[in-house]
N, C-alpha and C positions, 0 to 999 in steps of 0.2 A: 441882303437879302433876307428877312427872317424866315428860314425855313421849316415848315410845318410835316411832322412824319405823320402818315397814315396806312401804314402798311406794318401792322403789329400782327398779323398773321404769319408774315414772311420771318420776323425776329422783335425783340424787344430789347430795350436798355436795361443794364444790368442794375437793379435796384441798389442805392448806398448801403444798406444795412447788409443786403449781401456780399458788397466789396469787403464792408469790414469785417464781416465773418469771415473770408477767404484769406485776408491779407498774411497772418499770421503761419499761414502754412503754407505760405512761397519761402518764407523765409528762416522764419524761429523754429517751426515744427515741421521740418522737412523730408523726415525720415521716411524710409521705405517701410511700409506696413507689413511686409512679410519679415524683415529684420527683429533679430531675438535682443538687440540692445534697448537702451533708454529712448534713443531716436526712434527707433521702430515701433516701440512700444506707445510713443505720443500718437504715431499716425495711427497705428491700428486702433487706437481709442477714438481718434475721431471717424475713422471707417466703422466702427460697431456704431458709435454715437449716431453717427448719421442715416446709418442703416434702419437702427431702432426709431427715429425720428420720421422718415419716409414709410416707415412701414405702419405706425402707430397713426399717421394721417390717413392710410389706405384702408384701415383695418385688416392688416394683415400681419404676418409673423415675420420677424428679420430675416429667416431663412429664407423666406419667397421673394427675396429683393434682390436682382443682380443688377450692378452697375455696367454699364456700358457708356460708348461715346457719345451717342446721339440716340433721338426717337429712332432714325433710320436703321441703324444697327440694332437697335432693340427688334424693330419689324423683322428683319434679315434673321436674327435669332429665334425670334420666334416662330416664323414661318417654317424655314429650312429644318429647325432644330425640330419642332413637333412631327412635320413631314416625314424627314428622316426616321425619327423614333416609330413612328405609328408603321414605318414602312418595314423597317428591321423586326419589330414585333408582332406586325401582323399580316405584314405585306400589302396593305392597303397603299391606294394610291390616288385616290380623289381627294380634291381639293376644292372647297366652294367659298366662292368671294363674291363682293359687289362688284359691277364694272365700274365704280367711281372712288376704286382705292388708291391711297397715297402710291405715287412710283415706287418707293420702297418693298410696298407690298407686291404692287402688279408685276415689277422687275423682278424679284423673287421667285413669284410663281411662276414667271415665264420661263425663268431659266429651270426650274424645276420639271416642267413640262417638257422642253427642248431637251434637255441633258439628260434626264433621268427618270423619264416613262412615265412620269405622273400625268393627269388628267384634269382639266379644270373646268366648272361650270360656273356660270354666273347669275346670281340672283336677282331677278329682276328690281329696279326701283321705277319710282313714278317720276314725273318731270321736277319734282323737287327735291328728289334725290333720298325720298326716303324707301326704306326696301320694303318690299311685299311681304308681310309677315303671314298672310293666308296661303301663300304658295311655298312656304320654307320646307316645309315636310317633304314635299314633293320633290325637292332638290337634294335631299339626302339619300346616300346609297348606302348599302352596307360595307362598303370598303370606304366610307369617307373617311381622309385621314386628318381632315383640320377644315375650321370655318372660322373666316376673318371678316369682320365687318367693322367700319370707321365708327367712333363714337360720334364723331362729329367732322364733317368735310372741311378741310382748309380753303378750297376753292368756292365752293357755296354758302357755307356756313350752317347748313343743316345737320339737327342732332337726330339722332336714330335712337329708339326705345330697343334696348338690347336684352333686357333682362327676361323678356318671354321665350325668346330666341334661344338665350342661353340656358332657360329651363329645359326645353327641347332637346338641346345638346347634351346637357346633362343627364337627363334622363335615356338619351342613347349611348352616354359613354364617348360622346365625341368632344375633342377640345376645341375651345372658341377660343380666338385672339380680338382684341379690338386694338387699333389706332387711337390712344386717345390724347395724342399729342397736344392737338386743339383743343379739346374738351376741358382737359384738365387746367387748362390755364384760366378756367372761369368757374367752374363746376366742382363740388365736391366728388372725388374718386372714391368709393366705397365697395370693395371686391365683393362684397356680399349681396350688397343692391343690385350691381350690375350683373353678378353671376357669373362673368365670364373667367377663364383660366390663365389666360396670357394679357397683359396689358403693357404696352408700350407709352413713355412719356419721355420728354424732352425738355430740358431745364430752359432754353433760350427762350422757349414761347412764354415763360412766366416769370420773366425778369430776374432769372440766373444766367449763368455763364453758358457761352456755346463750348460745347466739346464735351458734354455729358448728359446721359440718359438713365434710364430704369426700365428692367423689364421685370414685371411682377409675373411670378410664376407659381399658381396654386400648387401647395403640397400635393404629392402623386401625379404630377403633370410630368409624363417622360420628355425629354429634351436632348438631343445630341449636340455636343459644344459645335460650334462652327470656327471658333479660334483656339487652338490649341498651344500648348507648350508650357503651362501653369496649370498651379492649383488653385488659382484664385478665384473668387466668386463661385465657391462651390464648386470647382473643376467645371465650370459653364463658359466662363469668359477668361482665359489666358491673358493677362498682362498687369503690370505693376498699376495700383489703382491710382488714379489722379485725385489725391485727397481734397487739395486745394476746391477744385472744382466739385466734387462730390459733397464737400462741406457747405459750398454755394447752393448747391442743389437744394441741400436739405432746408436751410435757411430761405430760399424762396418758395418750397413748396409750403411750408410751414405759412408763411406769409399770405400764400393763397386761401389757406383753410381760414385765418383769422380775418382776412379782409374781402375774401371772395363776395360775399354778402353786398356789403357797402359799393363794391367796385360795380357788380351788374348793376344796382339800383341806380347809379350814376350813368353807368355808360349806353342804359336801353334807351332814354328818353333822346340822347344826341344821335344815338342810332337810328332810331324811329323819324327824327327830324330828316335827317340824309334821304332815308326811303321814301318819306311823302314827298319832300322836294322834288326828286327826281322824276317820280311817277306823274306828277302833276304839272312838273313844269318843263320837262325836256320831251320832245316829240319821239315817239317811236322808240320807246324805252320799257323792258321787262325787267323786271327783279327775278333775279336767277336763287335757285335754293326755296327753303320751306318759306312760309308766313313767320312774322316776327316771333309768336310763341314757340316756334318750334327751332330756331336758330339761335346762333351765339351770339351774346349781348352787346359783341362790339363790332358785328359783322354786317357787311351790306356787299352785295354783288349784283351788278346788273349787265344787261348785253343791251347793244345799240344797233338798230338796224343799220346795215351800210357805212361802217366806219370801221377804221383801223385802230382797233385797241393799243397796239405798241406804239403808235404815233402820237395817242392820246396822253399815254404815259409819260413819253418825252416832251409833250407841250405842259403837261401838269408840272413836270419836273422843272420846266423852263420858267414856269410862274411860281416855283417853290414848294410845290406839294409832292412828296413822295407816295405814290399810290403802286396798283400793280394791275396788270391784265391777266385774270386768272391766278394759276400759283406760282409762287416766287421760281418754282423750277422751271417754268415754261417763259419766262421773261425772253424775249428775243424771238422766241420761235413764230413763225409767219402761219405755221399749221393752226387751224381750230382747235381749241381744247377738248382733248379724248373725254373728259369730264362734260363739258356742254353738249358734245355730240350725241353722247351715251343716252344724255336726258332729252335727246331728240331736236335739239335745235338745228336749224339750216345753217350753212357756213355763212350766209350773209348776215346772220345775227350772232354767230358764234365767236367770229373774228373779232367783233365790236363788244369784247368784255371787260369791265373794269371792276375791282375790288378794291373797296375802301373800308380798311379795320382801324377801330380805335383803340387806344391805350389807355391807362387807369389815371394818366394827367392830362387825357385831351380834354381842351376847354371848349366851350359855347361858341366862345370869338374863334376860336379855331376852326370850328366847324363853318362857322358863318362867314369867314372869309373865305373857305374851300368852295361854299355853295355860290358863294358870289361872283366866282372864275368860271365855274364848272358848264354852265351854258355857254358861254362865249367859248369856251375850249373845243367843246363840242361841235359846234356851229362850225368853228374855223376848221377841225379835221375833218369834217363830214364835205367840205368844200373841195377837200383836197383827194378824197377818199372815192369820189366818183369816178 
C-alpha cells in the first residue's frame, strides 16, 4: 500500500539538507563544547554558529537564544522560570493564559497553581479560538506574573495577532510568552514584530530533528532555571548541548525563512480544497478554528456530528492515510478534546474531530486520493458509531 502522511502538525520528516548538515557532528566533530581542547573548540564553534544563525533569523541577539530539548521543555522553562522569578522578585502569583494552550503550558500552570500557590485566569476566546483582545486589560492584575498565549493552535490552526496584547504587557512591565511551535513552521518569527518576551520553538515541526528546541528570552527578562547542575546556556539550562541536533535545527530554521513564502503559496490552495470539499460534500460537518485567512496555511480541522473520531483515524489508517483526531497528544483519548469543549462544542460534535495537516511536499494527487476515500470512511464510521 502506498501510504500517505497527512499529520504534519504532529511531526515532520527531517529534510535531507538538514541531515547532511548534522552528520559530521555525530562522528567527526563530536567534542563536548565545554571542553577546552580542539575537539571541544569545534563543538563550541558549531554551537556559537548555530546560535547566531537562529538569532539572526529571529531578529534577536545570540545571548537571547537558549537551546532546549523540545518545544515542551521551552514552554516549561518559560512558564516556570518567569513565574518563579516574578514571585521571588515581587511576590506576584497571578498567571493569565488562554483556555486552549498546549498541554506543556497548561500542565505547567496547573502545577504552579496546585503546588506553589499561584492563581490562574483564562482569557476568553471566541469559537474560532481567537483571544478576546477587547477584554484583555480587564484580566490583568497588579500581581500578574506572566501572560502566555499561543501564536497558532496545534489542534485548530487558528493564528492569534499578538502584537497589540504584547504592547499592553510591555507598557505594564508584564512578561508575555508565546508557544510558536506550530507558527514558526510556516511564518516568519520576528521578535520585534511579535513583541513578546519569550518564544518557544521546536525543530521537528519544521523538518528538523526531534529532541531539540529553542527558547527566546528577551534581554532583561528574569528567569529562574528549571534544570540545574551546569553553566550551559547562560546558566538557564544545565546539560551538555546536543551539537548535531542544534546544528540541524539551525539549518532547518534557516530553510523555513528562505522557502517559507513558496511553501505557503503551494499549500494554501491544497488546504482550501480540503476545506471546501468537506463542508460541501459531507453532511453534519463543521470547520473548527478560524477562517482560512486566519489559520495556518497547511492546517484543516473538522468536527462531524455523531462520529467516533478515534475510530475514523483507524479506518483512514487502514486505507493508507495518516491523520489525527485533535492534538497528537490526545490520540487514543476517548474524552472530548478540551480545546473543542472550551470553544463550546457539545460532546456529540467534539468526539468526532479530524485534523488533516499538509507538508511542504504534499501533492495534489495525494489530496485527491484522500478526498476520494474520506466520505466513504466517514459513512462507515457513522454507521457503527450510532
